[in-house]
DRENPA-67277 format. One line per field, with one value per residue (C-alpha): residue in three letters; x, y, z negated. Coordinates in Angstrom, 2 decimals. Layout:
DRENPA-67277
type <- [ala / ...] .
x <- [X / ...] .
y <- [Y / ...] .
z <- [Z / ...] .
end
This chain:
DRENPA-67277
type <- [met / ala / gln / asn / ala / thr / ile / tyr / lys / ile / glu / leu / ser / ile / ser / asp / met / asp / arg / his / tyr / tyr / glu / thr / his / lys / leu / thr / val / ala / arg / his / pro / ser / glu / thr / asp / glu / arg / leu / met / val / arg / ile / leu / ala / phe / ala / leu / asn / ala / his / glu / his / leu / glu / met / thr / lys / gly / leu / ser / thr / asp / asn / glu / pro / asp / ile / trp / gln / lys / ser / leu / ser / gly / glu / ile / asp / val / trp / val / ala / leu / gly / leu / pro / ser / glu / lys / val / met / arg / gln / ser / ser / ser / lys / ala / ala / lys / val / ile / val / tyr / pro / tyr / gly / gly / arg / val / ala / asp / met / trp / trp / asp / lys / ile / lys / asn / ser / thr / thr / arg / phe / glu / asn / leu / gln / ile / ile / asn / phe / thr / glu / ala / asp / thr / ala / ala / leu / ala / gln / leu / ala / asn / arg / ala / met / lys / leu / gln / val / asn / ile / gln / asp / gly / asp / val / met / val / ser / val / asp / glu / ala / val / val / tyr / val / thr / pro / asp / ile / trp / lys / ser / ala / ala] .
x <- [29.65 / 26.04 / 23.58 / 21.51 / 17.75 / 16.10 / 13.79 / 10.43 / 8.39 / 4.61 / 1.45 / -1.21 / -4.72 / -7.20 / -11.03 / -12.43 / -16.10 / -16.51 / -14.78 / -15.66 / -11.88 / -10.84 / -7.24 / -4.06 / -0.78 / 2.59 / 4.97 / 8.70 / 9.20 / 12.57 / 12.83 / 15.26 / 17.66 / 16.08 / 12.48 / 11.05 / 8.67 / 5.75 / 6.43 / 6.65 / 3.40 / 1.66 / 3.12 / 1.64 / -1.85 / -1.81 / -1.19 / -4.03 / -6.47 / -5.75 / -5.22 / -5.31 / -3.91 / -1.53 / -0.76 / 2.86 / 5.57 / 8.18 / 11.70 / 10.06 / 12.58 / 15.44 / 14.05 / 12.58 / 10.41 / 8.16 / 5.53 / 5.74 / 3.09 / 1.60 / -0.79 / -0.06 / -2.29 / -1.34 / -0.21 / 2.14 / -0.06 / -0.23 / -3.65 / -2.99 / 0.03 / 0.19 / 2.36 / 3.22 / 4.22 / 4.05 / 4.75 / 5.31 / 2.61 / 4.95 / 5.19 / 1.43 / 1.07 / 3.56 / 1.98 / -1.37 / -0.38 / 1.29 / -1.37 / -5.27 / -5.73 / -3.34 / -3.79 / -1.41 / -1.34 / 0.09 / 0.72 / 2.70 / 0.00 / 0.53 / 3.09 / 0.68 / -2.05 / 0.40 / 1.34 / -2.44 / -3.26 / -0.45 / -1.17 / -4.95 / -6.13 / -3.52 / -4.70 / -8.34 / -7.51 / -6.14 / -9.44 / -7.70 / -6.04 / -7.20 / -5.73 / -6.27 / -4.77 / -3.95 / -3.68 / -0.44 / -1.99 / -3.05 / 0.31 / 2.20 / 0.07 / 0.63 / 4.47 / 4.27 / 3.11 / 6.15 / 8.17 / 10.33 / 8.06 / 4.42 / 0.83 / -1.28 / -4.97 / -6.72 / -10.48 / -12.19 / -15.78 / -17.55 / -14.44 / -12.81 / -9.91 / -8.97 / -5.32 / -4.28 / -1.13 / -1.56 / -3.50 / -2.75 / -5.34 / -5.00 / -8.23 / -7.40 / -9.95 / -8.66 / -9.60 / -10.46 / -9.18 / -9.69 / -11.73 / -11.19 / -13.62] .
y <- [-2.29 / -1.71 / -4.38 / -6.46 / -6.55 / -9.33 / -11.46 / -12.49 / -15.16 / -14.43 / -16.39 / -13.94 / -15.03 / -12.28 / -12.42 / -9.01 / -9.08 / -5.29 / -5.65 / -9.28 / -10.00 / -13.49 / -14.60 / -15.89 / -14.22 / -15.54 / -12.51 / -12.28 / -9.07 / -7.53 / -5.79 / -2.76 / -2.61 / 0.47 / -0.76 / -2.03 / -4.96 / -2.38 / -0.86 / -4.02 / -5.28 / -1.97 / -2.46 / -5.92 / -4.92 / -1.98 / -4.45 / -6.68 / -3.67 / -2.87 / -6.21 / -6.57 / -8.95 / -5.95 / -4.56 / -4.97 / -4.04 / -1.43 / -0.69 / 1.40 / 2.99 / 2.60 / 5.01 / 8.43 / 8.56 / 5.47 / 4.61 / 1.58 / -0.12 / 0.51 / -0.78 / -0.05 / -0.50 / -2.57 / 0.45 / 1.59 / 4.31 / 4.28 / 3.48 / 3.24 / 4.87 / 3.59 / 5.43 / 4.70 / 6.98 / 10.80 / 12.21 / 15.95 / 17.87 / 18.30 / 14.45 / 14.11 / 16.78 / 15.08 / 11.69 / 12.92 / 14.13 / 10.86 / 8.51 / 8.07 / 7.24 / 7.96 / 6.31 / 7.31 / 5.12 / 6.96 / 5.48 / 6.24 / 7.50 / 11.13 / 11.79 / 10.75 / 12.94 / 16.07 / 15.38 / 15.40 / 18.50 / 20.12 / 19.21 / 18.34 / 21.78 / 21.64 / 18.33 / 19.17 / 20.23 / 16.52 / 14.89 / 11.63 / 11.41 / 9.15 / 9.13 / 6.15 / 5.95 / 2.83 / 3.44 / 2.82 / -0.02 / -1.97 / -1.45 / -2.56 / -5.55 / -6.32 / -5.95 / -8.84 / -11.16 / -10.65 / -13.58 / -14.42 / -17.06 / -16.22 / -17.51 / -14.64 / -14.56 / -11.22 / -10.82 / -7.54 / -6.95 / -3.41 / -1.70 / -3.83 / -5.90 / -9.13 / -10.42 / -13.68 / -15.90 / -19.35 / -18.81 / -15.19 / -12.74 / -8.93 / -6.82 / -3.50 / -0.70 / 1.68 / 5.35 / 7.00 / 10.71 / 11.85 / 10.19 / 10.36 / 12.35] .
z <- [-2.07 / -1.07 / -2.45 / -0.12 / 0.04 / -1.95 / 0.33 / -0.99 / 0.67 / 0.21 / 1.18 / 0.91 / 1.13 / 1.57 / 1.03 / 1.95 / 1.44 / 2.16 / 5.47 / 6.24 / 6.55 / 5.55 / 6.44 / 5.11 / 5.97 / 5.63 / 4.84 / 4.40 / 2.64 / 2.04 / -1.32 / -1.10 / -3.98 / -5.33 / -5.09 / -8.40 / -8.95 / -9.44 / -5.86 / -4.21 / -5.57 / -4.62 / -1.25 / -1.00 / -2.45 / 0.22 / 2.75 / 1.67 / 1.39 / 5.06 / 6.45 / 10.12 / 12.57 / 13.95 / 10.50 / 9.54 / 6.99 / 8.29 / 7.03 / 4.34 / 1.88 / 4.24 / 6.84 / 6.57 / 9.70 / 9.27 / 6.62 / 4.44 / 6.54 / 9.85 / 12.39 / 16.08 / 18.90 / 21.95 / 23.66 / 20.82 / 19.27 / 15.34 / 14.36 / 10.58 / 8.68 / 5.00 / 2.46 / -1.02 / -3.87 / -3.92 / -0.59 / 0.13 / 1.85 / 4.85 / 5.10 / 4.89 / 7.76 / 10.02 / 9.43 / 9.79 / 13.33 / 14.21 / 13.30 / 13.73 / 10.07 / 7.20 / 3.71 / 0.68 / -2.25 / -5.23 / -8.54 / -11.62 / -14.21 / -15.15 / -12.71 / -9.91 / -11.56 / -11.57 / -7.97 / -7.08 / -8.86 / -7.17 / -3.54 / -3.39 / -2.06 / 0.77 / 2.01 / 2.67 / 6.35 / 7.12 / 8.12 / 8.83 / 5.46 / 2.53 / -0.81 / -3.30 / -6.52 / -8.76 / -12.37 / -14.31 / -16.30 / -13.15 / -11.23 / -14.36 / -14.61 / -10.83 / -11.36 / -13.96 / -11.16 / -8.91 / -7.90 / -4.90 / -3.78 / -4.37 / -3.34 / -3.94 / -3.80 / -3.11 / -3.41 / -2.63 / -3.35 / -3.77 / -4.05 / -6.82 / -6.33 / -7.94 / -7.50 / -8.76 / -8.73 / -10.14 / -13.25 / -13.79 / -12.76 / -12.54 / -11.89 / -9.98 / -9.44 / -6.72 / -7.47 / -4.25 / -4.76 / -1.05 / 1.59 / 5.17 / 7.45] .
end
């Protein structure tokens, strides 16, 4: 018998001083049975870093031809494609042809470092691709914040990120491995 997704209710307040974006999003996030707390929190952080009124979570792990998060224009084109983890060069090529901007958030420490060493030379031709890594320590700390009903506050300033839930605070420093042209 297949397990059902676990539903998370999240009130996400974002203060992004770098982009001058200040908004609160009420999210209902379905956590796939195979998704870890770490991946869930990386997904929420990626949402916060790219927050926009048209940004939305997709079916994610349960479908192969969609990113984890996307932003579509009013006419249906994909403006922003956000993927988590360690996609293949083929997946990045396909997503780069489908969207105006592609952002990949790898995580996992040494495994992510090895992935990047293997594929970085093949990504130079994708001008709309950006790759931003999170350290293993940062994502492990974020995973500790996971709760089925969360009020998250995300503050972003000068590229640094502060995530807080109640009294718990996690500081995340995204590491830009590749910038979009």
